[in-house]
KOLBADO-440931 format. One line per field, with one value per atom (N, C-alpha, C): residue in one letter; z, x, y. Coordinates in pm, 1 decimal, decimal comma. Layout:
N
dose c(A;...)
w c(Z;...)
u c(X;...)
v c(Y;...)
//
This chain:
186
dose c(S;S;S;D;D;D;G;G;G;A;A;A;D;D;D;G;G;G;A;A;A;P;P;P;A;A;A;N;N;N;A;A;A;P;P;P;P;P;P;T;T;T;T;T;T;A;A;A;T;T;T;V;V;V;V;V;V;L;L;L;S;S;S;P;P;P;E;E;E;R;R;R;P;P;P;T;T;T;T;T;T;L;L;L;D;D;D;D;D;D;V;V;V;R;R;R;V;V;V;V;V;V;I;I;I;V;V;V;A;A;A;D;D;D;A;A;A;A;A;A;D;D;D;P;P;P;D;D;D;G;G;G;D;D;D;A;A;A;V;V;V;T;T;T;Y;Y;Y;Q;Q;Q;T;T;T;L;L;L;W;W;W;F;F;F;E;E;E;D;D;D;G;G;G;A;A;A;L;L;L;R;R;R;D;D;D;D;D;D;L;L;L;T;T;T;G;G;G;D;D;D;T;T;T;V;V;V;P;P;P;A;A;A;A;A;A;E;E;E;T;T;T;Q;Q;Q;K;K;K;G;G;G;E;E;E;V;V;V;W;W;W;R;R;R;V;V;V;Q;Q;Q;V;V;V;V;V;V;A;A;A;N;N;N;D;D;D;G;G;G;L;L;L;A;A;A;D;D;D;G;G;G;G;G;G;V;V;V;A;A;A;E;E;E;A;A;A;E;E;E;A;A;A;T;T;T;V;V;V;V;V;V;N;N;N;A;A;A;P;P;P;P;P;P;T;T;T;V;V;V;V;V;V;V;V;V;A;A;A;L;L;L;P;P;P;A;A;A;E;E;E;V;V;V;D;D;D;T;T;T;L;L;L;A;A;A;D;D;D;L;L;L;V;V;V;A;A;A;V;V;V;G;G;G;E;E;E;A;A;A;A;A;A;D;D;D;R;R;R;D;D;D;G;G;G;D;D;D;A;A;A;V;V;V;S;S;S;I;I;I;A;A;A;Y;Y;Y;S;S;S;W;W;W;S;S;S;V;V;V;D;D;D;G;G;G;R;R;R;V;V;V;T;T;T;P;P;P;W;W;W;V;V;V;D;D;D;A;A;A;T;T;T;V;V;V;P;P;P;A;A;A;S;S;S;A;A;A;T;T;T;S;S;S;R;R;R;G;G;G;E;E;E;A;A;A;W;W;W;T;T;T;V;V;V;T;T;T;A;A;A;V;V;V;A;A;A;N;N;N;D;D;D;G;G;G;E;E;E;S;S;S;D;D;D;G;G;G;P;P;P;P;P;P;A;A;A;T;T;T;A;A;A;S;S;S)
w c(2833,3;2945,8;2904,0;2970,1;2918,1;2988,1;2936,2;2939,4;3081,1;3139,1;3230,7;3185,4;3047,4;3024,6;3003,4;2987,5;2964,0;2822,2;2743,4;2572,9;2623,9;2508,9;2509,3;2519,1;2589,4;2598,9;2443,2;2405,2;2292,8;2317,5;2219,9;2194,8;2085,3;2149,5;2051,0;1944,1;1797,8;1705,2;1761,4;1683,9;1681,4;1613,6;1645,1;1561,5;1398,1;1373,4;1232,0;1201,8;1090,8;1072,4;951,7;1003,3;881,4;866,1;750,9;704,0;656,1;636,8;569,9;414,7;338,0;199,8;174,6;82,8;97,7;232,8;239,3;378,0;390,6;308,0;315,9;225,6;286,9;176,6;215,2;104,7;60,8;105,8;78,4;115,9;-50,3;-134,5;-251,3;-248,5;-168,7;-165,8;-34,1;-92,4;3,0;85,6;216,2;282,7;326,9;287,1;310,3;400,0;451,7;589,0;467,8;480,5;403,1;517,5;497,5;596,7;531,9;570,5;513,2;541,4;654,7;739,6;819,2;788,9;838,7;971,5;1081,1;1187,6;1164,0;1283,8;1258,5;1375,4;1360,9;1488,0;1507,0;1647,4;1713,2;1661,6;1703,0;1687,5;1572,7;1427,0;1313,9;1278,9;1370,1;1351,1;1269,6;1169,1;1059,3;1138,7;1085,7;1135,2;1070,6;1142,8;1079,9;1159,4;1045,7;1154,3;1181,1;1261,7;1293,7;1290,1;1203,7;1187,0;1274,0;1326,0;1397,1;1332,1;1346,4;1256,1;1343,8;1409,4;1479,4;1413,1;1417,8;1355,4;1468,8;1476,0;1562,5;1715,6;1736,4;1826,9;1861,2;1808,0;1837,5;1739,6;1816,8;1716,7;1629,5;1533,1;1422,0;1391,8;1443,3;1418,5;1333,8;1251,7;1127,2;1033,5;1050,0;931,6;966,7;914,2;965,9;840,0;758,2;608,4;610,2;510,5;538,0;444,9;456,4;321,4;425,2;445,5;483,2;371,5;287,6;160,0;193,3;74,5;54,1;126,1;76,3;132,7;299,3;364,9;531,3;590,3;489,6;540,8;528,5;623,3;589,3;671,9;561,4;587,7;733,8;782,2;909,6;1007,8;970,4;1068,1;1063,0;1213,6;1214,3;1235,2;1107,1;1119,3;1166,2;1238,1;1281,2;1299,4;1244,0;1246,0;1311,3;1390,4;1479,3;1431,0;1397,5;1347,2;1437,4;1495,4;1574,0;1545,9;1556,0;1452,3;1574,0;1519,1;1595,9;1533,7;1609,0;1563,4;1593,1;1633,9;1655,7;1799,6;1875,1;2030,3;2066,2;2053,3;2120,4;2045,6;2092,2;2021,4;2039,8;1944,1;1935,1;1952,8;1924,1;1935,7;1882,1;1885,7;1814,9;1749,2;1593,6;1487,6;1472,1;1489,2;1451,5;1371,6;1269,0;1169,7;1167,3;1158,5;1171,4;1045,7;977,8;875,6;901,4;896,8;908,4;739,4;754,7;591,8;577,6;468,7;394,2;312,7;280,5;177,3;61,5;-37,0;-190,1;-298,1;-396,7;-457,1;-499,1;-516,5;-610,5;-762,2;-809,2;-957,1;-1046,5;-1163,0;-1251,4;-1377,4;-1440,5;-1597,2;-1621,5;-1743,0;-1805,8;-1965,2;-2008,2;-2140,5;-2202,7;-2327,4;-2420,4;-2516,1;-2576,3;-2683,5;-2803,6;-2906,9;-3019,8;-3093,0;-3126,0;-3196,7;-3108,3;-3157,8;-3044,9;-3215,8;-3197,6;-3292,6;-3255,3;-3332,1;-3322,6;-3206,6;-3205,9;-3158,1;-3001,4;-2947,5;-2829,7;-2761,4;-2597,6;-2573,7;-2536,3;-2520,0;-2493,1;-2380,1;-2317,4;-2201,0;-2176,1;-2054,8;-2022,1;-1903,0;-1912,7;-1789,9;-1697,3;-1578,3;-1505,6;-1415,6;-1366,5;-1268,0;-1171,7;-1030,1;-955,8;-843,2;-791,5;-681,0;-601,7;-486,1;-367,3;-283,0;-301,3;-173,5;-35,1;13,6;129,3;157,7;100,0;103,6;103,6;82,9;90,1;-22,9;14,5;-65,8;-178,2;-328,2;-426,4;-507,1;-583,8;-643,9;-796,8;-882,7;-1033,0;-1100,4;-1127,8;-1220,9;-1351,8;-1433,8;-1614,0;-1675,6;-1774,1;-1838,4;-1984,0;-2096,5;-2257,9;-2314,5;-2450,2;-2571,2;-2675,7;-2768,5;-2891,3;-3015,3;-3058,4;-3213,3;-3175,7;-3011,2;-2959,5;-2892,4;-2895,4;-2834,4;-2700,1;-2569,5;-2449,2;-2481,5;-2407,5;-2384,4;-2260,2;-2241,9;-2090,1;-2017,0;-2077,1;-2023,7;-1927,3;-1804,1;-1704,1;-1615,3;-1678,5;-1622,7;-1685,5;-1691,5;-1756,1;-1865,3;-1851,1;-1981,3;-2071,5;-2197,4;-2258,6;-2377,3;-2363,7;-2421,7;-2585,0;-2687,3;-2780,8;-2855,1;-2802,2;-2862,4;-2892,1;-2799,6;-2817,8;-2902,4;-2981,1;-3041,7;-3185,4;-3301,6;-3444,3;-3486,7;-3603,3;-3665,7;-3715,2;-3667,4;-3766,2;-3657,6;-3543,0;-3433,5;-3356,5;-3318,7;-3217,3;-3089,5;-2968,4;-2878,4;-2741,5;-2671,1;-2568,6;-2434,4;-2359,0;-2201,5;-2102,4;-2026,9;-1918,0;-1781,8;-1672,7;-1577,0;-1492,3;-1349,6;-1267,6;-1128,2;-1062,0;-941,4;-795,5;-718,3;-597,9;-487,3;-363,9;-237,4;-126,3;-146,6;-22,9;-1,4;-3,1;-4,4;-130,8;-220,4;-352,5;-506,0;-575,7;-688,2;-755,9;-837,2;-891,0;-1062,2;-1095,9;-1223,7;-1342,9;-1430,0;-1519,6;-1614,1;-1637,7;-1770,6;-1880,8;-1954,6;-2118,2;-2197,0;-2270,6;-2361,7;-2507,2;-2594,2;-2710,6;-2820,4)
u c(4785,2;4692,8;4570,9;4470,0;4300,2;4258,2;4136,6;4057,9;3960,0;3910,1;3788,2;3716,5;3654,4;3552,4;3609,3;3768,5;3827,6;3884,2;3855,4;3886,4;4017,2;4114,2;4235,7;4243,4;4330,1;4350,9;4394,6;4345,0;4388,9;4486,3;4616,2;4747,2;4728,6;4768,3;4765,5;4870,8;4848,8;4915,3;5077,8;5160,3;5280,0;5282,8;5398,9;5404,8;5417,8;5364,1;5401,3;5512,0;5582,3;5696,7;5663,7;5679,3;5602,0;5719,2;5740,4;5779,4;5695,0;5764,6;5666,7;5762,8;5628,2;5690,5;5645,0;5694,7;5873,6;5946,7;6053,3;6143,9;6131,3;6176,2;6197,3;6073,5;5941,5;5848,8;5890,8;5828,2;5822,0;5636,6;5623,1;5468,3;5382,2;5468,1;5389,4;5389,0;5446,0;5426,3;5305,0;5226,0;5153,9;5251,0;5199,6;5277,0;5186,8;5258,2;5177,9;5258,6;5148,9;5249,7;5243,3;5366,6;5388,0;5403,2;5346,2;5370,2;5469,6;5574,0;5682,6;5690,5;5635,0;5663,1;5482,5;5391,9;5302,6;5300,8;5206,9;5200,1;5148,4;5186,9;5137,6;5053,2;4972,5;4885,1;4916,4;4951,6;4987,5;4869,7;4755,5;4624,8;4563,1;4645,5;4612,1;4497,0;4465,7;4329,4;4360,8;4252,5;4276,4;4336,6;4408,9;4491,4;4421,4;4378,0;4344,4;4437,9;4423,1;4511,8;4453,5;4509,3;4446,3;4551,0;4509,7;4605,4;4598,7;4718,4;4712,4;4831,1;4762,1;4858,0;4891,5;5003,5;5035,6;5129,3;5049,5;5119,4;5188,9;5330,4;5380,0;5342,7;5314,2;5277,8;5152,2;5065,1;4932,6;4852,6;4754,6;4669,6;4600,3;4598,5;4503,9;4386,1;4295,5;4156,8;4116,3;4118,5;4052,0;4096,6;4237,4;4323,7;4331,1;4203,2;4212,4;4290,6;4341,7;4376,4;4516,3;4561,5;4707,5;4788,2;4713,9;4777,4;4759,6;4855,6;4826,5;4829,1;4713,0;4736,1;4855,8;4908,2;5009,7;4938,9;4844,8;4748,8;4756,0;4794,5;4778,9;4914,8;5019,3;5149,3;5205,7;5266,4;5371,7;5525,1;5596,1;5725,3;5795,8;5862,1;5904,7;5824,4;5720,3;5607,1;5680,3;5654,0;5711,4;5569,4;5589,9;5463,9;5519,7;5396,1;5445,5;5335,4;5324,2;5240,0;5260,6;5126,7;5130,6;5045,7;5090,6;5000,4;4968,8;4839,5;4812,9;4747,3;4834,0;4768,6;4652,8;4539,7;4444,3;4344,8;4366,7;4325,5;4181,6;4104,7;3978,7;3908,5;4006,8;4019,4;4076,3;4196,3;4362,8;4400,4;4486,4;4544,6;4710,2;4767,2;4904,4;5011,2;5135,7;5233,1;5171,0;5263,9;5252,3;5377,9;5347,4;5479,9;5453,6;5573,5;5574,4;5678,0;5631,1;5762,1;5735,1;5831,2;5829,4;5888,2;5851,2;5916,1;5901,3;5998,0;5980,0;5966,2;5885,5;5839,1;5971,0;6011,4;6140,1;6062,7;6188,7;6148,6;6108,8;5980,6;5990,4;6036,1;6081,1;6165,2;6013,2;6061,2;5942,6;5957,0;5841,5;5816,4;5810,2;5860,9;5856,6;5789,0;5720,7;5658,8;5710,4;5790,6;5828,6;5770,3;5776,9;5675,1;5753,8;5756,3;5830,3;5697,3;5699,4;5618,4;5679,7;5587,3;5625,2;5726,3;5729,6;5802,6;5802,1;5910,9;5923,3;5991,0;5946,7;6018,1;6171,2;6276,0;6369,5;6424,0;6316,2;6341,3;6289,9;6232,6;6176,5;6268,1;6282,4;6334,9;6266,5;6385,9;6305,8;6266,9;6137,7;6102,6;6039,7;6108,5;6082,5;5961,1;5866,0;5779,8;5763,0;5839,0;5839,8;5755,9;5659,0;5569,4;5620,3;5670,0;5710,3;5605,2;5589,7;5485,7;5599,1;5568,2;5666,6;5508,8;5512,7;5419,9;5418,2;5587,8;5621,0;5551,3;5556,5;5537,3;5661,6;5760,8;5874,7;5882,5;5972,9;5985,2;6102,8;6027,6;6109,0;6167,1;6299,4;6373,2;6366,1;6391,6;6392,4;6540,5;6623,0;6755,5;6703,8;6760,6;6742,5;6859,4;6864,9;6974,6;6936,0;7014,4;6967,5;7085,6;6983,7;7082,2;7022,4;7089,3;7058,2;7116,4;7005,8;7095,3;7165,9;7099,6;7166,2;7323,0;7355,7;7469,2;7423,9;7531,8;7477,7;7530,1;7448,8;7468,3;7533,4;7588,5;7627,5;7469,4;7350,1;7237,1;7186,9;7190,7;7104,9;6988,1;6934,7;6808,9;6690,7;6574,7;6446,0;6450,1;6510,8;6520,2;6653,1;6622,8;6758,3;6727,3;6802,7;6787,8;6792,2;6701,8;6674,0;6811,1;6899,7;7030,5;7120,1;7074,1;7146,0;7086,9;6959,3;6904,2;6923,8;6911,0;6922,1;6787,3;6755,7;6634,4;6656,6;6582,8;6581,8;6629,8;6706,2;6771,7;6648,4;6651,8;6610,0;6621,0;6581,9;6622,0;6514,3;6617,8;6547,0;6592,9;6512,7;6506,8;6495,5;6605,0;6556,2;6543,0;6423,9;6430,9;6431,1;6523,3;6503,6;6471,2;6357,5;6337,0;6404,1;6404,7;6490,4;6420,3;6419,8;6338,3;6419,4;6579,0;6653,1;6680,7;6663,5;6694,2;6748,3;6655,6;6671,0;6620,3;6681,9;6643,5;6507,5;6389,2;6330,8;6352,1;6328,4;6350,9;6308,0;6395,6;6403,1;6307,0;6277,8;6195,6;6192,8;6177,5;6209,2;6114,2;6129,8;6042,2;6140,0;6072,1;6178,6;6077,8)
v c(14217,9;14186,7;14205,3;14161,1;14141,2;14278,3;14322,9;14450,9;14401,2;14484,5;14453,5;14384,0;14326,1;14235,3;14104,3;14105,5;13988,6;13982,3;14043,2;14072,0;14116,3;14084,4;14130,9;14311,4;14366,4;14525,7;14582,3;14686,6;14719,4;14797,9;14745,5;14859,0;14983,4;15096,3;15235,7;15177,3;15255,2;15260,2;15319,4;15288,1;15364,5;15506,2;15576,4;15688,9;15705,0;15784,1;15785,3;15896,5;15907,1;15979,5;16046,6;16221,3;16327,0;16398,6;16483,0;16591,2;16715,3;16831,9;16935,3;16959,8;16975,3;17008,2;17140,9;17232,9;17202,9;17233,0;17180,3;17215,1;17347,3;17437,3;17578,4;17665,8;17685,0;17731,8;17870,4;17935,6;18086,8;18091,6;18242,1;18278,7;18230,4;18188,0;18123,6;18009,3;17962,8;17730,9;17751,2;17641,8;17596,5;17504,7;17480,0;17392,3;17234,5;17144,7;17026,4;16941,9;16853,5;16744,2;16613,3;16549,3;16414,3;16333,5;16197,9;16107,9;16000,9;16007,4;15934,1;15785,7;15764,7;15619,4;15608,0;15534,9;15522,7;15471,7;15500,7;15441,6;15290,5;15215,6;15076,3;15052,4;14974,7;14907,3;14776,6;14741,8;14593,2;14494,0;14562,4;14484,2;14435,5;14522,0;14513,9;14603,8;14694,3;14781,6;14893,6;14939,7;15048,2;15150,7;15250,6;15361,7;15484,4;15586,2;15710,8;15854,9;15958,0;16045,9;16167,9;16229,7;16367,8;16489,6;16600,1;16674,5;16804,5;16845,5;16971,9;17066,3;17191,9;17314,2;17414,2;17450,6;17566,5;17675,9;17794,2;17906,5;17980,7;17980,5;18064,3;18005,8;17888,2;17849,5;17812,2;17886,3;17900,8;17804,8;17749,0;17605,0;17718,9;17617,9;17699,5;17577,8;17588,6;17516,9;17508,0;17605,4;17635,1;17537,3;17467,1;17419,0;17297,5;17207,2;17056,5;16978,2;16987,1;16888,3;16885,1;16817,9;16812,2;16908,9;17023,9;17172,7;17279,8;17363,4;17522,0;17627,3;17636,5;17724,0;17838,4;17894,7;17970,4;18105,8;18151,5;18271,5;18271,1;18181,1;18209,6;18212,9;18201,7;18246,1;18369,0;18404,2;18528,0;18472,3;18556,0;18549,9;18540,4;18485,1;18464,3;18372,2;18320,6;18236,0;18109,6;18045,7;17923,9;17826,7;17744,4;17648,9;17498,3;17431,4;17336,5;17247,6;17109,8;17013,4;16898,8;16839,4;16743,6;16651,8;16517,6;16427,9;16305,2;16267,7;16192,0;16052,9;15938,6;15804,1;15780,1;15727,8;15662,6;15519,1;15404,6;15300,1;15270,5;15383,7;15391,5;15369,8;15321,9;15298,1;15390,2;15412,2;15502,3;15553,6;15681,4;15769,4;15701,3;15720,8;15674,7;15788,9;15766,7;15906,1;15984,8;16077,9;16221,5;16268,9;16269,5;16333,2;16432,7;16512,1;16652,6;16691,5;16816,4;16852,1;16994,4;17109,5;17233,8;17282,3;17387,0;17478,8;17611,9;17715,7;17863,2;17900,2;17975,0;18043,6;18151,9;18115,2;18227,9;18326,8;18389,1;18520,6;18439,0;18512,9;18476,0;18600,6;18544,6;18635,7;18716,0;18857,9;18946,4;18903,3;18965,7;18957,7;19095,7;19061,7;19182,0;19184,2;19276,9;19267,4;19417,2;19380,4;19498,9;19555,0;19658,9;19693,6;19781,6;19798,8;19895,3;19928,4;20066,5;20089,6;20007,9;19983,8;19868,8;19972,2;20070,0;20184,2;20289,9;20341,2;20478,6;20575,4;20707,6;20808,4;20833,6;20857,6;20852,3;20983,0;21096,0;21234,6;21192,7;21060,9;21034,9;20953,7;20966,0;20912,8;20727,6;20646,7;20491,4;20479,9;20430,0;20438,6;20321,6;20210,4;20101,4;20118,0;20065,4;20059,7;19932,0;19924,5;19816,6;19821,1;19718,0;19704,6;19558,0;19569,2;19465,8;19462,1;19349,4;19311,3;19209,9;19207,9;19119,9;19089,8;18942,5;18871,0;18879,2;18931,5;18947,5;19072,5;19162,6;19308,7;19391,6;19338,6;19434,2;19529,6;19634,4;19723,6;19667,7;19719,1;19641,8;19720,3;19685,9;19824,9;19716,1;19809,5;19727,1;19787,6;19672,1;19710,1;19652,9;19773,8;19731,2;19742,4;19668,4;19637,1;19636,1;19680,3;19715,8;19675,7;19606,8;19552,4;19603,8;19667,8;19691,1;19603,0;19535,8;19451,0;19346,3;19280,3;19182,1;19205,7;19339,3;19394,3;19446,8;19406,5;19470,4;19645,4;19706,7;19880,2;19882,8;20003,6;20058,1;20114,0;20161,4;20190,6;20102,4;20179,4;20084,1;20162,7;20249,3;20289,2;20261,3;20294,4;20256,7;20329,4;20464,9;20514,7;20519,4;20530,3;20533,4;20667,4;20773,3;20899,1;20868,6;20981,3;20977,2;20962,3;21061,0;21068,2;20943,2;20827,7;20726,5;20601,1;20662,8;20543,6;20573,4;20513,8;20544,4;20448,5;20511,2;20437,0;20294,5;20198,9;20068,3;19962,8;20016,1;19955,7;19866,3;19744,3;19673,3;19672,7;19723,2;19767,1;19646,1;19573,8;19491,9;19548,3;19531,9;19558,1;19438,1;19447,2;19317,9;19386,9;19332,3;19427,3;19280,0;19338,4;19234,7;19289,6;19243,1;19272,7;19255,9;19318,6;19247,2;19378,8;19253,7;19262,6;19317,6;19304,9;19343,1;19222,4;19108,6;18994,2;18899,3;18901,1;18827,7;18888,3;18856,4;18905,1;18794,7;18858,5;18764,2;18744,5;18661,7;18604,0;18718,2;18746,0;18832,7;18872,3;18952,8;18991,2;19094,8;19063,1;19103,0;19153,7;19281,4;19333,9;19401,5;19393,5;19444,2;19536,0)
//
């Protein structure tokens, strides 16, 4: 049909297809909208996109780009994006995608003294961190000269060590939901 001035009426663009990446973000991940199929305009007009982000249903008008920085997210939040195609004259359909932020595994670093007297206990110092703020526990395992030992605490008593042995500790942090990557020190 024609517009009021006799010119052909503008047809709005179609709806794009979008996904969020990653599909299951953690609080360590930026959440990014990816257009997997562009909107098309029947009139051949150039199409631009407006991106709207919603955190637990509330519009975040301070976020206007294609990415929500990891620092903005918390475990359990539901992030939804709406992408509106526009041909310069009219909006097309609204594409949507949604993701729930899941647990991020904790991290740990562990240190041992370079040398220890045979009369002193061998003590590992582990420090764990969790981006989600969960309480974290650290599990330890020890080996001596490449052989697994029964020691599972941060301390190996001096009575279990001998001069010249090379001890290695492995520490793994757990936040009640998942283990983080192991850390070792020798």
